[in-house]
N, C-alpha and C positions, 0 to 999 in steps of 0.2 A: 951580811946578816943572814941568819937562818930563819926562814919565814914559813910557817905552817898555814896553808890556805884551805879552809873548809869550803866545800861546795865548788872545788876547783875543776870539776868536770861539767859545770853548768855554764850558763851564758856569761854572767859578769865574772865569776870566779876564774874561768879559764883565761879570759883576757888579762885579769890581774896577775895570775901566775906567769903567763907568758911575758908580760911586761917586766915583772920583777926579775925573771931569769935574764932578760936582755940587759938589765942594769947590774948584773953581776952577783945577784943574791942567790943563795942556796934555797931551793923551794921544794916543799913537800905538799902534796895534795891529799886531803881526805874527802871522799865522796862515797855515798852508799849506792850511787847509780840508779836511784829510784826515778829521778828525772834527768840527771846528767848523763853524759855519754863518755865512755872510756876514751874514744878517739879524740875528744876535745882536750884532754890533759896534754899540755905541751911537752915536747921532747925535752929532756933534761930535768924534769921534775920527778921526784920520787912519788910513787902513787900507793896509797893505802885505801883499800875498799873497806869502809867501816861506817857505822851509824853514829852520829854525834851523841845520841842518847846513851851510848855505852861509856861516854867520857873519854874513850880513846887513850887509856892509860899507857898501853904498850907503845903506842905511836909517839907519845910525848917522851917516853923513856928512850926510845930508839933514835928519834930524830933530834931531840934536845933543842927545841926551837928558841930563838931569841924573841920572836914576836908571833902573835896569832892574828891572822886576817880572816875574820869569821863572816863568810858569805852564805854558808849553808842555812836553809830555812824551809819550813812549810810556808809557801808564799801564795797559796791559792785562797783568796779572800772568801770565795763561796764555800770552799771546803771547811774553812775555819768556822763558818756559820753552821754548817751541817754537823761538824765534828770538833767542837771547841776543845774537847779533852785531848784529841790527837794533836791539834794545833799547839796547845800548851805543852804537851809532852815533848814535842820536837823543839819548839822554839824556846820555851822557858827552861824546862828541865835539861834539855841538851846543852843550852848555853851555860847554865849554872854548873854542870859537870865539867864543861871545858874550862870555865873560870877557876873552878877548884883545882884542876890540874895545872893551870897557869901558876897558881900560888905554890903548888907542890913542887913543880919542876923549874921554878925560877924564870918564867917568861917575863920579859921586861916591858911589854906593851901589847895592848889589844886594840885592833881596829875592827869595828863592828858595822855591818850593813843594816841600818835601821830604815825607816820609811818616813818620807816627808809629807805624805798625804794622810796615811792612816793613823798616825799618832795624834794628830791635831783634832780629828773629827771634823765637824762642820766649822769651816774656817771663817772667822768674823772679820779678819784683816787680810787683805791680799795685796802684794805677796806677803806670805805669812812668816813672821820672825820666830826665832827659837823660843822666845818668852811668851808666846801665845798660849792660852789655856789648853791643856792636854786632856781631851775627853774623847778618846777613840770610840767609834761606833761599830766596830767589828772585833771579834775575838783576835783576829790577826793583828790589828792595831794595838789591842790590849797587850798581847804577848810581846810585841816589839818594845812597847813602852816598859813593860816589866823587865825585859832584858837590860834596857838602859838603866833602870833603877838598881838592878843587881850589880851592874858594872860600877855604878857610883858607890855602892856598898863595899865592893871589893877594893875599890880605890881608897876609900877611907880606912877600911879595916886592915888591908894588906899592902897599901901603897902601890897598887897595880895601876899604872897609867892606862887610860883608855880614850879612844876617840870614836864616838857614835856618829856615823855619817847618815843623815836623813835624806835618802835618795828621793828625787822627783821620779817621774815616769820614764824609766830607762828603756832605750830602744837602740837598735843597730844591727849590723850584719851578724848572722849566727843565732839570732833569737828564734826560738821554736814557735812556729805559727799555729801550733795545735794546743789544745787544752786551755789552761788559764794563762794564755799568752797576752802580751801587750797588744793593744789595738793596732799599732804600727805594723807589727809582724803579721797579724791576721790580714790586714788590708794588702800588704805587699805580697803575701802568699797568694791571695785571691787574684790580684792584678797580674801576677806572673803567670797564673794558670788561666786567665781570661774568665774568672768567675765573678759573679756579682757579690758585693759585700753588703752586709746589713748593719745599719747604724741604729743603736738603741735609742728610742725616744726621738726628740726633735733634733738632736745632734748639736745643741748649743752648750752642752756641758763642756767645761774647759779643763785642761790639764797642762802641766809644766813638763814638756817633753825634753829629755836629756840624753844626749848622745853617749854611747857606751864608753868611748875613749876618754871623754871628760870625767866619767865616773872613775875610770882606772887611774887617771892622774890624781884625783882626790885621794884615793887609797894610798898611792905611792908617796905623795907629799905627807900624808898623815903618818906613814910608817917611817919615812926617812928623816923627819924633822921632829923637834921637840915641840909638840902642840899641847897646849893646856887641856887637861882632861875635861870632857863634856861633849855636848851634842852640837852638830853643825849641819845646817841645811846644805844640800848639794843639788842645785837646780839652776835654771836660767833666769828665774824671776819673770818669765813671760808666759802669759796664758795663751793657749791655742785651742779653739773649739774643735770638736770632732769633725764638724762639717768642713771647717777650714783645712784641717789635716787631710781629709780625703780629697778636697779640691786641689791641694798642692800635689798630692800623689798622682792625680789624674793629669795635671799639667805636665809633670815630669815624665810620666809614662807615655803620654800622647794617646792614650786609649779612651774609647767612648764606652765607659762602663758606669753609668750612674748608679748610685747606691739605692738600696731599699731601706725603708725605715720600719723597724720593729717596735715592740712595746719597750717602755723604759724598764731598767732593772730596778727592782724594789730596793729602796734605801741608798741608791747611788748618789754620791755627792754631786752637786751641780757645778761647783767651781773648786779648783785646787791649784795652788801655785805657791812656791816657797821663795822666801827672800834669802839669797845666798851671800849677802854682804859680810856676815860675820866670818865665814870661811875666807873671803877675800882679804879682810883686814888681818886675820890671825895667821894664816899660812899661805897667803897669796894664791889661793885657788880661784879661778874664774872659768866659767864655761866658755869654750873657744869655738864650738861648732854651732853655727846657725842652723835653724830647723830645715831650711831648704837643702843646704849642703848635706846634712845628716840623712835626710830622706832620700836624696839622690844616691848616696853611697849604699844605703840599706836596700832600696829598690833594685839597684844594679846587682847586688849580691843575690837577691832572690831570683832575678831574671836569669843570672848565670847558673844557679842551681837547677832551675827549671829547664835549662837548655834553650831559653828564648832570648838570651843576651850574650 
């Protein structure tokens, strides 16, 4: 299969591209390198530096993909609050232009990186199933939900199959510890350098932490199999508090670096956890990496980068 991966120079996208190459697929990567890095694009993948807001017409024409694996996004929730117009321009307009080209150039399937926390808003049922009310509380969540709705439209109007994967909180080796990074990457980066970490608020807020290789398998299963069009939660179904997360990392590292507590983030959800059972029933996806194992691998990779492991 010829698969076009947007955001393939980023954290999840580069893993997906590399895994697909290893399975014998032809892969091309689109990335504007605003947050991704050229060196993360795996060898063997064609690389196109472009912005998805352009629609990437020439790339579709040149590469002629069978499938689109759409990982590129404006993913900074705080920036989405500051600049909702920019967030919508990248996430919504960029996605619509890609979908339009999928219909123009005969793409047979779209797999889309959605979000399992932000599309639901304040979650009333935990773990949260896909039929939970959808009332996102950030422009980022709104834009991801809008993309899902556009894909549903293109499916109905143009018979374009799609799978929207609603990721939980993804972490793993290679995640950037700077900027709007996941808390696991931030904590691991600090521990590797012997720096104190700050926990926002009391630290009892929970998340569903999902190892990157499990996310990759979900994308590959969705691409390689006939999966009914729709949205699927991709998570562990297990809540872990920030305090517990940091305690685990301290145990693994063997370091004595107690955290500081700072003010809570305004509007931060207290609890977030998704029910992945629909993906299990439909295309036999299950998270395989427990949080301790995933954290061990992640912390080891940060220690190696820092030269202390």
